[in-house]
C-alpha positions as CSV (number, residue, x, y, z in Angstrom):
1,M,-0.3,-0.2,0.0
2,R,0.6,3.5,-0.8
3,E,2.1,5.8,2.1
4,E,0.8,8.9,2.6
5,N,3.3,11.4,1.0
6,D,2.7,9.3,-2.2
7,W,-0.6,10.5,-2.3
8,A,0.8,14.1,-2.0
9,C,2.6,13.4,-5.4
10,A,-1.4,12.6,-7.0
11,A,-2.4,15.7,-6.1
12,E,0.4,17.8,-6.9
13,G,-1.2,18.6,-10.5
14,L,-4.6,19.1,-9.7
15,E,-5.9,22.4,-11.2
16,S,-7.5,25.4,-9.7
17,G,-10.9,25.2,-9.4
18,T,-11.1,21.7,-8.4
19,L,-10.0,19.6,-5.9
20,S,-7.7,21.5,-3.8
21,R,-4.3,19.9,-2.6
22,R,-5.3,20.1,1.1
23,S,-8.1,18.3,0.7
24,F,-6.6,15.5,-1.4
25,L,-4.4,15.0,1.1
26,V,-7.2,14.9,4.1
27,G,-9.3,12.6,1.8
28,A,-6.7,10.0,1.4
29,G,-7.3,9.2,5.2
30,A,-5.0,6.2,6.4
31,T,-2.3,4.8,4.3
32,G,-4.1,2.2,1.5
33,A,-7.3,4.9,1.5
34,L,-7.3,3.7,-1.6
35,T,-6.1,0.5,-4.4
36,M,-6.9,0.2,-8.0
37,L,-8.2,-3.4,-7.4
38,G,-8.7,-3.4,-3.8
39,L,-7.4,-7.2,-3.7
40,A,-4.1,-6.8,-2.1
41,G,-5.7,-7.6,1.4
42,C,-7.4,-10.6,-0.2
43,A,-4.3,-13.0,-1.0
44,P,-2.1,-14.9,0.9
45,A,1.7,-13.6,1.4
46,T,3.5,-15.7,-1.4
47,S,3.4,-18.5,-4.1
48,G,6.3,-19.6,-6.0
49,S,4.7,-21.8,-8.1
50,T,4.5,-22.4,-11.8
51,D,0.5,-22.6,-12.0
52,A,0.1,-21.9,-8.3
53,T,-1.3,-18.4,-8.9
54,A,-4.5,-17.1,-7.8
55,S,-5.7,-14.5,-5.6
56,S,-8.7,-15.1,-2.9
57,G,-11.3,-16.1,-5.7
58,A,-9.5,-13.4,-7.8
59,A,-6.3,-15.3,-9.9
60,D,-6.4,-18.9,-10.1
61,E,-2.6,-19.6,-12.0
62,A,-0.8,-17.4,-14.0
63,A,0.9,-17.3,-17.5
64,G,0.4,-16.1,-21.7
65,G,2.4,-16.5,-24.4
66,S,4.9,-18.4,-26.7
67,E,6.7,-18.7,-29.6
68,A,8.1,-19.2,-33.2
69,A,10.2,-17.8,-35.5
70,G,7.5,-15.6,-37.3
71,G,5.0,-14.3,-34.6
72,G,1.3,-13.1,-35.4
73,G,-1.0,-11.3,-34.2
74,G,0.0,-11.7,-30.3
75,G,3.4,-11.9,-31.9
76,A,4.0,-8.9,-33.3
77,A,5.6,-6.7,-31.1
78,G,3.9,-3.9,-29.8
79,P,4.7,-0.6,-27.6
80,A,6.2,-1.1,-25.0
81,M,4.6,0.1,-21.8
82,G,5.7,3.9,-21.1
83,G,5.6,4.3,-25.4
84,G,9.2,2.8,-25.4
85,T,10.5,0.4,-28.1
86,A,9.2,-3.4,-27.8
87,D,12.2,-5.4,-26.4
88,P,12.1,-8.7,-28.9
89,E,14.0,-11.1,-26.6
90,W,11.6,-12.8,-24.4
91,R,10.4,-13.6,-28.3
92,T,14.2,-15.3,-29.2
93,D,13.5,-19.1,-29.3
94,P,16.9,-20.3,-27.7
95,G,16.5,-23.4,-29.4
96,I,16.5,-27.5,-28.7
97,D,20.6,-27.2,-28.7
98,S,20.9,-24.8,-26.0
99,F,19.5,-28.0,-23.8
100,E,21.2,-30.7,-22.6
101,P,18.7,-33.1,-21.0
102,K,20.8,-36.1,-19.1
103,E,17.8,-38.3,-19.2
104,T,14.3,-39.0,-21.3
105,R,11.6,-40.5,-19.7
106,D,8.0,-41.1,-21.6
107,F,4.4,-40.6,-20.8
108,D,0.9,-40.0,-22.0
109,V,0.6,-36.5,-21.1
110,V,2.9,-34.2,-19.4
111,V,1.3,-31.4,-17.6
112,L,3.4,-28.5,-16.4
113,G,2.6,-26.2,-13.2
114,A,0.6,-28.1,-9.9
115,G,-1.7,-25.2,-9.5
116,H,-5.3,-25.0,-9.9
117,A,-5.6,-26.3,-13.1
118,G,-2.5,-28.5,-13.2
119,V,-3.8,-30.7,-10.6
120,A,-7.0,-31.1,-11.9
121,C,-5.6,-31.8,-14.9
122,A,-3.2,-34.7,-14.2
123,H,-5.2,-36.1,-11.7
124,K,-8.4,-36.6,-14.2
125,A,-6.1,-37.7,-16.9
126,A,-4.2,-40.0,-14.7
127,E,-7.3,-41.4,-13.4
128,M,-8.4,-42.1,-16.6
129,G,-6.0,-44.5,-17.3
130,K,-3.2,-42.1,-18.5
131,K,0.6,-42.3,-17.4
132,V,0.8,-38.9,-16.1
133,V,3.4,-37.0,-14.9
134,L,2.9,-33.5,-13.2
135,V,5.9,-31.4,-13.0
136,E,6.2,-28.3,-10.0
137,K,8.7,-26.1,-9.7
138,Q,8.5,-25.5,-5.8
139,K,9.8,-28.2,-4.0
140,E,7.1,-30.1,-1.9
141,E,8.2,-28.9,1.7
142,N,8.0,-25.4,0.1
143,Y,4.5,-25.8,-2.0
144,Q,1.9,-23.3,-1.8
145,N,-1.1,-22.1,-4.2
146,L,-2.4,-18.5,-4.3
147,G,-5.7,-18.1,-3.2
148,N,-8.6,-18.9,-1.3
149,E,-11.9,-19.0,-3.2
150,N,-13.0,-21.4,-5.4
151,G,-16.4,-19.7,-7.8
152,H,-18.4,-21.6,-9.3
153,I,-21.9,-23.0,-10.1
154,N,-24.1,-25.6,-8.9
155,S,-22.3,-28.2,-6.7
156,E,-23.7,-30.5,-4.5
157,W,-21.6,-28.9,-1.6
158,Q,-23.3,-25.4,-2.5
159,K,-26.8,-27.3,-2.1
160,S,-26.3,-28.7,0.8
161,H,-25.7,-25.0,2.2
162,G,-28.9,-24.0,0.5
163,V,-27.7,-21.9,-2.1
164,P,-30.1,-22.1,-5.1
165,E,-29.9,-23.7,-8.4
166,V,-28.2,-21.2,-11.1
167,D,-29.6,-21.4,-15.0
168,P,-26.0,-22.7,-16.7
169,M,-27.3,-20.5,-19.8
170,V,-28.0,-17.1,-17.8
171,F,-24.5,-17.9,-16.3
172,F,-23.3,-18.1,-19.8
173,N,-25.3,-14.9,-21.7
174,N,-24.1,-13.2,-18.4
175,W,-20.5,-13.7,-18.8
176,Q,-20.6,-13.2,-22.4
177,L,-22.2,-9.5,-22.2
178,N,-19.3,-8.7,-19.9
179,S,-16.9,-10.0,-22.3
180,G,-18.3,-8.5,-25.4
181,N,-18.8,-12.2,-26.6
182,R,-15.4,-12.5,-27.0
183,A,-15.4,-15.8,-24.8
184,E,-14.4,-18.8,-26.1
185,P,-18.0,-20.4,-26.4
186,D,-17.4,-24.1,-25.6
187,I,-14.6,-23.6,-22.9
188,L,-17.1,-21.0,-21.4
189,S,-20.5,-23.5,-21.8
190,Y,-18.2,-26.3,-20.0
191,F,-17.4,-24.3,-16.8
192,C,-21.3,-23.3,-17.0
193,H,-22.3,-26.8,-17.2
194,H,-19.3,-28.6,-15.3
195,S,-17.9,-26.4,-12.6
196,G,-19.8,-27.6,-9.7
197,E,-19.3,-31.3,-10.7
198,V,-15.7,-30.7,-10.9
199,F,-15.6,-29.0,-7.6
200,D,-17.3,-31.4,-5.8
201,W,-15.2,-34.1,-7.1
202,H,-12.2,-32.2,-6.5
203,L,-13.2,-31.7,-2.8
204,S,-13.5,-35.3,-2.2
205,F,-10.0,-36.3,-1.8
206,T,-10.2,-33.8,1.1
207,P,-13.0,-36.0,3.4
208,G,-14.7,-34.1,6.0
209,Y,-13.3,-30.6,5.4
210,D,-16.7,-27.8,4.9
211,P,-14.9,-24.6,3.2
212,I,-17.1,-21.3,4.0
213,C,-19.8,-21.1,1.9
214,E,-19.5,-16.9,1.3
215,T,-22.4,-14.7,1.2
216,W,-25.6,-16.9,1.3
217,D,-26.3,-16.9,5.0
218,D,-26.2,-13.2,5.7
219,I,-27.5,-12.3,2.3
220,P,-29.6,-9.2,2.6
221,D,-33.5,-10.0,2.0
222,E,-33.7,-6.9,-0.5
223,W,-31.0,-8.5,-2.5
224,T,-31.3,-10.1,-5.7
225,P,-29.3,-12.0,-8.1
226,Q,-29.9,-9.4,-11.2
227,L,-29.5,-6.0,-11.0
228,G,-30.0,-4.0,-14.5
229,S,-28.7,-6.4,-17.6
230,F,-26.3,-8.0,-15.5
231,Y,-25.8,-10.8,-12.5
232,S,-24.3,-12.2,-10.0
233,W,-23.9,-15.2,-7.5
234,P,-23.6,-15.9,-3.8
235,G,-21.9,-19.3,-3.0
236,A,-18.0,-19.2,-3.1
237,A,-15.9,-22.0,-1.5
238,N,-14.0,-20.0,0.6
239,H,-10.8,-22.1,1.8
240,Q,-10.0,-20.3,5.1
241,A,-12.0,-22.3,7.0
242,E,-9.9,-24.8,9.6
243,L,-8.4,-28.0,8.2
244,E,-7.7,-30.8,10.6
245,R,-3.9,-32.2,10.2
246,A,-2.6,-30.1,7.8
247,T,0.6,-29.5,6.6
248,Y,-0.2,-26.4,4.0
249,A,-2.9,-23.7,4.5
250,G,-6.0,-24.0,3.3
251,I,-6.4,-24.0,-0.6
252,T,-2.5,-25.7,-1.1
253,Q,-3.3,-28.5,1.3
254,V,-7.0,-29.0,-0.4
255,N,-4.6,-29.5,-4.1
256,Y,-2.0,-31.5,-2.3
257,N,-4.9,-33.9,-1.0
258,A,-5.7,-34.4,-4.8
259,I,-2.2,-35.0,-6.0
260,Q,-1.5,-37.3,-3.3
261,A,-4.7,-39.4,-4.1
262,A,-3.5,-39.2,-7.5
263,V,-0.3,-40.6,-7.0
264,E,-1.6,-43.7,-4.4
265,N,-4.6,-44.3,-6.5
266,D,-4.0,-43.3,-9.8
267,G,-0.2,-43.8,-10.5
268,M,0.4,-40.6,-11.7
269,E,4.4,-39.1,-11.1
270,M,4.7,-36.2,-8.9
271,L,8.2,-34.1,-10.2
272,W,9.0,-31.8,-7.4
273,G,11.7,-29.2,-7.7
274,H,12.0,-28.8,-11.8
275,E,10.8,-26.1,-14.0
276,A,10.0,-26.4,-17.1
277,V,12.6,-24.6,-19.9
278,Y,11.5,-25.4,-22.8
279,L,8.8,-27.5,-25.4
280,V,10.5,-30.3,-27.6
281,K,8.6,-30.5,-31.1
282,D,8.7,-33.5,-33.4
283,G,8.2,-31.6,-36.8
284,E,5.0,-29.5,-36.1
285,R,4.1,-31.7,-33.3
286,V,4.7,-30.8,-29.2
287,S,6.3,-34.3,-28.7
288,G,7.8,-33.2,-24.8
289,A,9.2,-31.0,-22.5
290,I,12.5,-30.1,-20.9
291,V,12.9,-29.5,-17.4
292,E,15.1,-28.3,-15.3
293,G,16.0,-29.3,-11.3
294,D,18.9,-29.1,-8.9
295,D,20.2,-32.2,-10.3
296,G,20.4,-30.9,-14.6
297,Q,17.4,-31.4,-16.8
298,I,15.3,-34.1,-17.7
299,Q,13.4,-34.7,-21.3
300,L,10.2,-35.6,-20.5
301,N,8.4,-37.0,-23.9
302,A,4.3,-37.2,-24.1
303,S,3.1,-39.4,-26.8
304,I,-0.4,-37.6,-26.0
305,G,0.0,-33.9,-25.3
306,V,1.5,-31.5,-23.2
307,V,-0.5,-29.0,-21.0
308,V,0.9,-25.9,-20.1
309,C,-0.7,-24.8,-16.4
310,T,2.3,-22.5,-15.5
311,G,0.7,-19.3,-14.3
312,D,0.6,-16.0,-15.6
313,M,3.3,-13.1,-16.3
314,S,2.7,-10.8,-14.1
315,T,6.0,-10.4,-13.2
316,N,7.9,-9.9,-16.5
317,T,7.0,-6.3,-17.3
318,T,8.4,-6.2,-20.8
319,M,5.9,-8.9,-22.2
320,C,3.1,-7.5,-20.3
321,G,3.8,-3.8,-21.8
322,E,3.7,-5.5,-25.4
323,L,1.0,-7.8,-24.7
324,L,-1.7,-5.8,-22.3
325,T,-2.4,-3.0,-25.2
326,E,-5.0,-1.6,-23.2
327,I,-3.3,-1.5,-19.7
328,S,-0.4,0.0,-21.6
329,D,-2.4,2.8,-23.6
330,L,-3.8,3.7,-20.3
331,N,-0.7,3.9,-18.2
332,P,2.0,5.2,-20.3
333,E,4.3,6.6,-17.5
334,S,4.6,3.2,-15.9
335,D,7.4,0.8,-16.3
336,G,5.0,-2.0,-16.4
337,F,2.3,-4.1,-15.2
338,S,3.2,-5.5,-11.7
339,G,1.6,-8.1,-10.4
340,M,2.0,-10.9,-7.6
341,G,2.3,-14.1,-10.0
342,Q,4.5,-15.5,-12.3
343,D,7.6,-14.7,-15.1
344,G,5.5,-15.7,-18.0
345,M,8.1,-18.8,-19.2
346,G,5.2,-20.7,-20.0
347,Q,3.7,-18.5,-22.6
348,K,7.1,-17.9,-23.8
349,M,7.6,-21.6,-24.1
350,M,4.5,-22.0,-26.4
351,Y,5.6,-19.0,-28.3
352,W,8.7,-20.6,-29.5
353,A,6.6,-23.5,-30.3
354,G,4.5,-21.4,-32.5
355,G,1.3,-20.9,-30.4
356,E,-0.6,-17.7,-30.9
357,F,-1.8,-15.2,-28.0
358,E,-5.1,-14.9,-27.6
359,I,-6.6,-12.2,-29.6
360,G,-6.7,-8.6,-27.6
361,P,-6.9,-6.3,-25.9
362,R,-6.1,-8.8,-22.8
363,A,-7.0,-8.7,-19.6
364,A,-5.4,-8.5,-16.1
365,M,-6.3,-8.4,-12.6
366,G,-5.7,-4.7,-12.7
367,G,-4.5,-2.0,-14.4
368,A,-7.5,-1.3,-16.8
369,N,-10.3,0.3,-14.0
370,V,-10.6,2.8,-11.3
371,S,-12.3,1.5,-8.1
372,P,-11.9,4.2,-5.8
373,M,-11.7,2.0,-2.1
374,G,-14.1,3.1,0.3
375,P,-16.1,1.8,3.1
376,W,-17.8,-1.1,0.5
377,Q,-14.7,-1.3,-1.2
378,G,-15.6,-0.4,-5.0
379,T,-19.3,0.2,-4.1
380,H,-20.5,3.5,-4.8
381,V,-23.8,5.6,-4.2
382,L,-22.8,8.8,-6.4
383,L,-19.4,8.8,-7.4
384,L,-18.1,12.4,-8.8
385,D,-15.0,13.4,-10.7
386,K,-12.4,16.3,-9.5
387,D,-14.5,19.0,-11.7
388,G,-17.8,17.8,-9.4
389,Y,-19.3,16.0,-12.7
390,R,-20.6,12.4,-12.2
391,Y,-19.3,10.5,-15.0
392,S,-20.9,6.9,-15.4
393,N,-23.3,4.1,-14.1
394,E,-21.9,3.2,-10.5
395,A,-23.9,0.7,-10.6
396,F,-22.9,-1.0,-13.9
397,S,-22.1,-4.5,-13.4
398,T,-19.3,-5.7,-11.0
399,S,-17.1,-3.0,-9.7
400,F,-14.4,-4.2,-12.0
401,I,-16.5,-3.4,-15.2
402,A,-18.3,-0.3,-13.3
403,G,-14.4,1.3,-13.1
404,I,-13.4,1.4,-16.5
405,P,-14.4,4.6,-17.5
406,G,-12.8,5.6,-14.3
407,A,-9.5,4.7,-15.7
408,R,-10.2,6.6,-18.6
409,H,-10.8,10.2,-16.0
410,E,-7.9,12.4,-14.8
411,A,-7.3,11.7,-11.0
412,G,-9.7,12.7,-8.3
413,F,-12.7,11.3,-7.3
414,V,-15.3,11.7,-4.6
415,S,-17.8,10.0,-3.1
416,V,-21.5,10.9,-2.2
417,F,-23.4,9.4,-0.1
418,D,-26.0,9.4,2.8
419,S,-27.3,7.5,6.5
420,N,-29.4,5.4,4.2
421,W,-26.6,3.8,2.1
422,R,-28.0,0.2,3.1
423,A,-30.5,1.0,0.5
424,T,-28.4,0.8,-2.4
425,V,-25.1,-1.3,-0.6
426,N,-27.6,-3.9,-0.2
427,R,-28.8,-4.6,-3.6
428,M,-25.6,-4.0,-5.6
429,P,-23.8,-7.3,-7.0
430,I,-21.8,-10.0,-5.3
431,G,-18.1,-9.8,-6.3
432,H,-14.7,-8.2,-5.8
433,L,-14.7,-4.9,-4.8
434,N,-18.2,-4.8,-3.3
435,V,-19.2,-5.2,0.3
436,K,-18.7,-8.5,2.0
437,W,-21.8,-8.8,4.0
438,W,-20.8,-12.7,5.1
439,D,-17.5,-11.5,6.4
440,D,-17.4,-10.5,10.2
441,Q,-14.0,-10.2,10.8
442,E,-13.3,-6.5,12.7
443,G,-11.3,-5.0,10.1
444,H,-12.8,-6.2,7.3
445,F,-15.4,-5.0,5.1
446,G,-18.6,-6.3,6.4
447,A,-21.2,-4.2,6.1
448,A,-22.1,-4.3,9.7
449,H,-19.0,-2.5,10.9
450,W,-20.2,0.6,8.9
451,D,-23.8,0.8,10.7
452,N,-22.5,3.2,13.6
453,D,-20.0,5.3,11.4
454,F,-22.9,7.3,9.1
455,T,-25.0,8.7,11.2
456,A,-26.3,12.5,11.8
457,D,-23.8,12.3,14.7
458,H,-21.6,13.8,13.1
459,A,-23.1,16.7,11.1
460,D,-21.4,19.1,12.9
461,S,-17.7,17.4,12.6
462,G,-16.3,20.3,10.4
463,P,-14.0,21.1,7.9
464,E,-11.4,18.3,9.5
465,G,-13.8,15.8,9.0
466,F,-14.1,12.3,11.3
467,Q,-12.4,9.1,10.3
468,T,-14.3,6.0,10.0
469,S,-13.3,2.7,11.1
470,E,-10.8,0.8,10.2
471,A,-11.0,-2.2,7.5
472,E,-8.6,-3.5,5.2
473,H,-7.7,-0.7,3.2
474,G,-7.3,1.6,6.2
475,A,-9.7,3.9,8.0
476,F,-10.8,7.0,5.7
477,T,-11.4,10.8,6.3
478,C,-15.1,11.2,6.0
479,Y,-16.8,14.6,5.3
480,C,-20.3,15.7,6.8
481,S,-22.9,18.4,6.3
482,N,-26.5,19.6,6.0
483,D,-25.7,22.0,2.9
484,L,-24.3,20.6,-0.1
485,A,-21.9,23.5,-0.7
486,T,-20.3,23.3,2.4
487,L,-20.3,19.7,2.0
488,A,-18.2,20.6,-1.4
489,G,-15.8,22.9,0.4
490,Y,-14.8,20.6,2.9
491,C,-13.7,17.7,0.2
492,G,-12.1,20.6,-1.8
493,Y,-14.1,21.5,-4.4
494,E,-14.0,25.5,-5.1
495,G,-15.6,27.7,-8.0
496,E,-17.0,26.2,-10.7
497,A,-15.8,22.6,-9.5
498,A,-17.7,23.2,-6.3
499,E,-21.1,24.7,-8.3
500,Q,-20.9,21.6,-10.3
501,F,-20.9,19.5,-7.4
502,V,-24.1,20.7,-6.3
503,A,-25.8,20.8,-9.3
504,S,-24.8,16.9,-9.9
505,V,-26.2,15.8,-6.3
506,E,-29.0,17.6,-6.9
507,R,-29.5,16.4,-10.8
508,Y,-28.8,12.9,-9.6
509,N,-31.7,13.4,-7.0
510,E,-34.3,14.4,-9.6
511,M,-33.5,11.7,-11.5
512,C,-34.1,9.1,-8.1
513,E,-37.3,11.3,-7.5
514,Q,-38.3,10.3,-10.9
515,G,-37.6,6.7,-11.0
516,V,-35.1,6.5,-14.1
517,D,-31.7,7.5,-14.8
518,T,-31.9,9.3,-17.9
519,D,-28.1,10.0,-18.0
520,Y,-26.7,6.4,-17.5
521,G,-29.4,3.8,-17.0
522,K,-28.7,3.2,-13.3
523,P,-30.9,0.4,-12.2
524,V,-33.7,2.3,-10.0
525,E,-33.7,-0.5,-7.4
526,V,-30.3,1.2,-6.7
527,L,-31.4,4.5,-7.4
528,N,-32.1,6.5,-4.2
529,K,-32.4,9.8,-3.5
530,L,-30.0,11.4,-0.8
531,E,-31.1,13.0,1.8
532,P,-29.2,15.3,4.9
533,P,-26.9,15.0,6.2
534,Y,-24.8,14.3,3.6
535,F,-21.7,12.3,3.4
536,A,-18.6,12.5,1.1
537,I,-15.2,10.7,1.3
538,P,-12.4,12.0,-1.7
539,F,-10.1,9.9,-3.0
540,P,-7.0,10.4,-4.7
541,T,-5.5,9.0,-7.7
542,D,-1.9,8.9,-9.1
543,G,-2.7,8.1,-12.5
544,N,-0.8,4.6,-12.5
545,M,-2.8,1.7,-12.6
546,A,-0.6,-1.0,-13.3
547,G,-0.7,-3.0,-10.6
548,G,-2.5,-5.6,-9.7
549,L,-2.7,-9.5,-9.1
550,V,-2.1,-11.4,-12.2
551,T,-2.4,-11.4,-15.6
552,L,-5.6,-13.4,-17.3
553,T,-4.1,-13.4,-21.0
554,G,-3.4,-16.4,-22.0
555,M,-3.0,-18.7,-25.7
556,F,-5.1,-19.0,-28.1
557,C,-7.0,-22.1,-27.9
558,D,-9.8,-24.3,-29.4
559,R,-12.6,-26.1,-27.4
560,H,-10.4,-28.7,-26.0
561,G,-7.7,-25.9,-24.5
562,Q,-5.2,-26.9,-27.6
563,V,-3.5,-23.9,-28.5
564,R,-3.9,-22.3,-31.7
565,A,-0.5,-21.8,-34.5
566,Q,0.3,-18.1,-35.0
567,K,-1.1,-17.1,-38.4
568,T,-2.9,-20.0,-39.0
569,F,-4.8,-20.8,-36.3
570,T,-5.0,-24.4,-36.9
571,P,-4.6,-26.2,-33.9
572,I,-0.7,-27.2,-32.8
573,E,-0.8,-31.2,-32.3
574,G,0.2,-31.9,-28.9
575,L,0.2,-28.8,-27.5
576,F,-2.8,-27.6,-24.7
577,A,-2.9,-25.2,-22.1
578,A,-5.4,-24.6,-18.8
579,G,-5.4,-21.6,-16.3
580,N,-4.0,-18.2,-16.9
581,C,-2.3,-20.2,-19.7
582,M,-5.6,-20.5,-21.3
583,G,-6.7,-17.3,-23.7
584,G,-11.0,-17.0,-23.9
585,R,-12.0,-16.5,-20.6
586,F,-11.5,-13.0,-19.5
587,P,-10.8,-11.9,-23.1
588,L,-12.1,-8.1,-22.1
589,Q,-11.7,-7.4,-18.4
590,Y,-11.1,-9.2,-15.3
591,T,-14.7,-9.4,-14.0
592,S,-16.1,-11.5,-10.6
593,P,-20.3,-12.4,-11.0
594,I,-19.5,-14.6,-8.8
595,N,-16.2,-14.6,-6.3
596,G,-13.1,-16.9,-6.7
597,V,-14.2,-16.9,-10.1
598,S,-10.8,-17.4,-11.7
599,I,-9.6,-20.2,-9.4
600,G,-12.5,-21.9,-10.0
601,F,-12.3,-21.4,-13.8
602,A,-8.9,-22.4,-13.6
603,Q,-9.6,-25.7,-11.8
604,T,-12.2,-26.5,-14.7
605,S,-10.4,-25.6,-17.2
606,G,-7.5,-27.8,-16.2
607,Y,-10.2,-30.9,-15.5
608,M,-12.0,-30.4,-19.1
609,V,-8.3,-30.5,-20.9
610,G,-7.5,-33.8,-18.7
611,E,-10.8,-34.9,-19.1
612,Y,-10.0,-34.7,-23.2
613,L,-6.6,-36.2,-22.8
614,G,-7.8,-39.1,-20.9
615,G,-10.3,-39.9,-23.9
616,K,-7.4,-39.9,-26.5
């Protein structure tokens, strides 16, 4: 999280007549009053795994490209982050002669990366009778997967917790609406129909364990899955529940148990402490992989297929700068997207082998949206810019999608609300960056923690404001007044900007009374008139959004997860991808209609590929 003096830098460039520098500094409140993502507090400390990266319901594995001599759409060198010259070094195929494996071993299926996708893939293929090796660069004693939540639909586990069934095709169309119809239809459809089944199967190898069922028991009575044109759903499995006799924490132990079951029951071989460094080809077919450990290199031949599940590329700023075109354009002063995942080795290997990246703009978990993190995370009753204008529908899908217009704005936002904030917040979509009703931990974003903060008692708090309760992203300096013009001054608005602030709130209230948002189409269910006393929290931004958890872009794959070739887009024989190495899941922007959906999607995609290869 940024320290307070970083917020000062963000305020230096503010124009006169808008928000004053003083107010921005005050409005920043405690350290971490705003993050572009709001997910930093969700993730465990580290992950070192190839395919073992996933946020708390936000990221699964990580990964992204591969190379061969020519270069296709994703292969064509794009602009580097910051507008510099693209560095083609990562695209250069080192060639098979650069490697000297000490031994060669033969398998039906070789799976690279033991994260959420890789474990499911290898386990399923082995269960179906194939000779499988699962390779993981972490040593067994250091094994860790990043993330806690698994988002899926229609599992028996969910039914046991009273979570209603979801129509798979409603989920499908909602996803495509969020994705501009760019998600690979068959991969998405498989998730819609099988993610629950896959979750139950995977959980069965940790008998007696019951994860926390999120967002169901404490869901407000007035909440409904549909808000406007979009849906969200409860029932993510949170693996922060206590696990008896566990060697590892949470979701890592569940994956480890599945690995052990595959080894003991299905004959799968597990190769710890080896990193994949190159894909072997026989003509145009990918026939194996070279992996490297402390004792040297081993060539693992695959008679059926190699599956790359090595995670994302979020720590490779050069690759991100060239491939994440939208994030690059939005962050011209940045050195590159920076995340907490992997280095893109899997993507490079697939690119060297002739694979193509998915079609742009290519997504990451962050970098293309601005969601000022207030008391209810990215949920905002009314959001104004530094000039006092409302600029978008604050309830457009989930907060990741609603935050896209903010990324195209100058720095500086103010959230305006009243004591009846629950009338709006309780109806907002479930998902990351929204309020967590189920979370009753002190200092988190459970709605109950804010009930005593925004009352008429603060109407006389004056220009210094008051501090809200502490939460994941710190406390917030909030201002309160019965008069809108006075409130505008407290927030640092001056001159025309102060007048526009008042006019924007009054305009919003008029539309609330009329029951229709004729400016941006905000759903009537959350179009609630603001009454005095009014509250406001200013949020500065520094204009740099090139940070987040993981990248979500992968290779251009067909319905089976088979990687397509550069230029021709024909599937490459023997080469498959899953998890964040697989494109076609989040083609435009990360969205979470159910928490943890990236982990659920990673696991399901791995199972899908393993099932396909197991049947060959």
